[in-house]
C-alpha positions in Angstrom: -25.7 -6.9 0.7 -24.1 -5.3 -2.3 -20.8 -5.3 -0.5 -20.7 -9.1 -0.6 -21.0 -9.0 -4.4 -18.0 -6.7 -4.8 -14.7 -8.0 -6.2 -11.1 -7.2 -5.7 -9.0 -7.4 -8.9 -5.5 -8.9 -8.5 -3.0 -8.5 -11.3 0.0 -10.8 -11.1 -2.2 -13.4 -9.5 0.1 -16.4 -10.2 3.1 -14.8 -8.5 4.2 -15.4 -4.9 2.5 -12.3 -3.5 -0.5 -12.2 -5.8 -1.5 -15.8 -5.3 -1.0 -15.5 -1.5 -3.1 -12.4 -1.5 -5.9 -14.0 -3.5 -6.1 -16.9 -1.1 -6.1 -14.7 2.0 -8.9 -12.6 0.6 -11.1 -15.6 -0.4 -10.5 -17.1 3.1 -11.9 -13.9 4.5 -15.0 -14.1 2.4 -14.0 -11.7 -0.4 -14.6 -12.3 -4.1 -11.6 -11.9 -6.3 -10.9 -11.5 -10.1 -7.5 -12.8 -11.0 -5.3 -11.5 -13.8 -2.2 -13.2 -15.2 -0.5 -14.3 -18.4 0.2 -17.9 -17.4 -3.1 -19.5 -18.5 -2.3 -22.9 -16.9 -1.3 -21.6 -13.5 -4.1 -19.0 -13.5 -6.8 -21.5 -14.4 -5.6 -23.8 -11.6 -5.6 -21.0 -9.0 -9.0 -19.7 -10.1 -10.5 -23.1 -9.9 -9.2 -23.6 -6.4 -10.6 -20.3 -5.3 -13.8 -20.4 -7.4 -13.0 -17.1 -8.9 -13.3 -15.3 -12.2 -10.1 -14.5 -14.1 -8.6 -12.9 -17.2 -5.6 -14.2 -19.1 -3.6 -11.4 -20.6 -0.1 -9.8 -20.6 0.0 -6.3 -19.3 2.5 -5.4 -22.0 -0.1 -6.1 -24.7 -2.0 -3.2 -26.2 -5.4 -2.7 -24.7 -4.9 -5.4 -22.1 -7.2 -3.5 -19.7 -10.1 -3.9 -22.1 -9.9 -7.7 -21.8 -10.2 -7.3 -18.0 -13.2 -5.0 -18.3 -14.9 -7.3 -20.7 -14.5 -10.2 -18.3 -15.6 -8.2 -15.3 -18.7 -7.0 -17.2 -20.5 -4.7 -14.7 -19.2 -6.3 -11.5 -18.7 -3.7 -8.7 -15.0 -3.4 -7.8 -13.7 -2.2 -4.4 -10.1 -3.2 -4.6 -7.2 -3.4 -7.0 -3.8 -4.9 -6.3 -1.1 -4.5 -8.9 1.3 -7.3 -7.9 3.5 -7.1 -10.9 7.3 -6.5 -10.9 10.7 -7.3 -12.4 14.2 -7.7 -11.2 16.6 -6.3 -13.9 20.1 -6.1 -12.5 22.9 -4.6 -14.6 25.6 -2.0 -14.1 24.6 1.3 -15.7 27.2 1.0 -18.4 25.7 -2.2 -19.7 22.1 -0.9 -19.8 20.2 0.1 -22.9 17.4 2.5 -23.4 15.1 -0.5 -24.2 15.9 -1.9 -20.7 14.4 1.2 -19.0 11.5 1.5 -21.4 10.5 -2.1 -20.8 10.8 -1.8 -17.1 8.7 1.4 -17.1 6.1 -0.1 -19.4 5.8 -3.2 -17.1 5.9 -1.5 -13.7 4.4 2.0 -14.3 2.6 2.4 -17.6 0.6 -0.8 -17.3 -0.4 0.2 -13.7 -1.7 3.5 -15.0 -3.7 1.8 -17.7 -5.6 -0.6 -15.5 -6.1 2.1 -12.8 -7.7 4.4 -15.5 -10.0 1.7 -16.7 -11.3 0.9 -13.2 -11.2 4.4 -11.6 -14.9 5.1 -12.0 -15.9 1.7 -10.6 -13.5 2.1 -7.6 -14.8 5.7 -6.9 -18.4 4.5 -6.8 -17.5 1.7 -4.4 -15.0 3.7 -2.2 -12.2 1.3 -3.2 -8.6 0.9 -2.4 -5.6 0.5 -4.7 -2.3 -1.3 -3.7 0.8 -1.0 -5.8 4.2 -2.7 -5.2 7.6 -1.1 -5.2 10.9 -2.4 -3.8 13.2 -1.7 -0.8 15.9 -0.8 -3.4 14.2 2.6 -4.1 14.8 3.8 -0.5 17.9 1.8 0.3 19.9 2.1 -2.9 21.8 -1.0 -4.2 24.4 -1.4 -7.0 23.2 -2.6 -10.4 19.6 -1.6 -9.6 19.3 1.5 -11.8 16.6 -0.1 -14.1 14.2 -1.5 -11.5 14.8 1.2 -8.9 14.0 4.0 -11.3 10.8 2.3 -12.5 9.6 1.5 -9.0 10.6 4.9 -7.8 8.3 6.3 -10.5 5.6 4.0 -9.2 6.0 5.4 -5.7 5.6 8.9 -7.2 2.4 7.7 -8.9 1.1 6.4 -5.6 1.4 9.8 -3.9 -0.1 11.7 -6.9 -3.1 9.4 -7.2 -3.7 9.3 -3.4 -4.2 13.1 -3.7 -6.1 13.0 -7.0 -8.5 10.2 -6.1 -9.2 11.2 -2.4 -11.5 10.9 -0.6 -13.2 8.2 -2.7 -10.3 5.9 -3.4 -7.3 5.2 -1.2 -3.9 4.5 -2.9 -0.9 2.9 -1.1 2.2 1.1 -2.0 4.1 -1.8 -0.4 7.9 -1.9 -0.8 9.1 -5.5 -0.1 12.7 -6.7 0.1 13.8 -9.8 -1.8 10.9 -12.3 -1.7 10.9 -16.0 -2.6 9.3 -16.1 -6.0 9.9 -17.2 -9.6 11.5 -13.9 -10.6 14.0 -14.0 -7.7 14.9 -17.7 -8.2 18.0 -16.7 -10.2 19.4 -15.1 -7.0 18.1 -17.5 -4.4 18.9 -20.9 -6.2 22.4 -20.7 -4.8 22.1 -21.6 -1.2 25.2 -19.6 0.0 24.0 -16.5 -1.9 20.5 -16.9 -0.4 22.0 -17.2 3.1 24.1 -14.1 2.6 21.2 -12.1 1.5 19.1 -13.3 4.4 21.8 -12.2 6.8 21.6 -8.6 5.4 18.1 -8.3 7.0 17.7 -7.7 10.7 15.1 -10.5 10.7 17.7 -12.9 9.2 15.5 -14.4 6.5 14.2 -13.9 3.0 10.7 -12.6 2.6 7.7 -14.8 1.7 4.8 -13.9 -0.5 2.5 -14.1 2.5 4.5 -11.4 4.3 3.5 -8.7 1.8 0.1 -10.3 1.0 -0.9 -9.8 4.7 -0.2 -6.1 4.5 -1.9 -5.8 1.1 -5.0 -7.5 2.4 -5.2 -5.0 5.3 -4.8 -2.1 2.9 -7.6 -3.4 0.7 -10.1 -3.6 3.6 -12.0 -1.0 5.6 -9.7 -1.8 8.5 -7.3 0.6 6.8 -9.9 3.3 5.9 -7.7 6.2 7.2 -4.5 5.2 5.4 -3.6 6.6 2.0 -0.6 7.9 0.2 1.8 5.6 2.1 4.9 3.7 1.0 5.0 0.8 3.5 8.2 -1.3 3.8 7.7 -5.1 4.2 11.4 -5.8 4.2 12.6 -7.5 7.3 13.9 -4.1 8.5 16.4 -3.8 5.8 15.4 -0.3 4.7 15.8 1.3 8.1 17.6 -0.9 10.6 21.3 -1.5 10.6 
């Protein structure tokens, strides 16, 4: 069947969420195409999963062309943009360049890869999953950079869900703090990590598999009537006191 030859593209495939998502999809029989900038880590994961991959940095010019070249004419029915940043500063210490870089990484690069794959996704009735943060809805001090960039990404989710319907579904996952390389600077202090965990009703820090499980669901036909949603995977932090 043609369906079995389709691939799901995962950007940020060496991160905690992206790598977990890739493994879950492959375990379910899906084919994946991995994208990341860490060649060593990406090659290792791709070898383990027997998957194709592209090494590139989404901040590079024309990075999406590299992905297209490596995909060739492969049919695509899923795209997960598992890329993010945690830039924490009080507003008075921020620079214009901080916001520009955050928007380029979290928003502009997402639009570029989506544009490059839109026709393929439309043809194959695909699904797009983006990633925001609980901080957009909840509001935390020193989060003006990342919250504004991810807030824009949530706006993009709703706009594209309308624009690409009914052929492509677009949803966004908003995790709370998750164990990952980019959060290590916060979690490496055991007392700080314990304090953050206690702020969540579920009393723990998130794991990559928590968000990956929801992303996997959103990339499959099991969620075929879900689009335009911002889904919190946050241990209850966004809505439960």
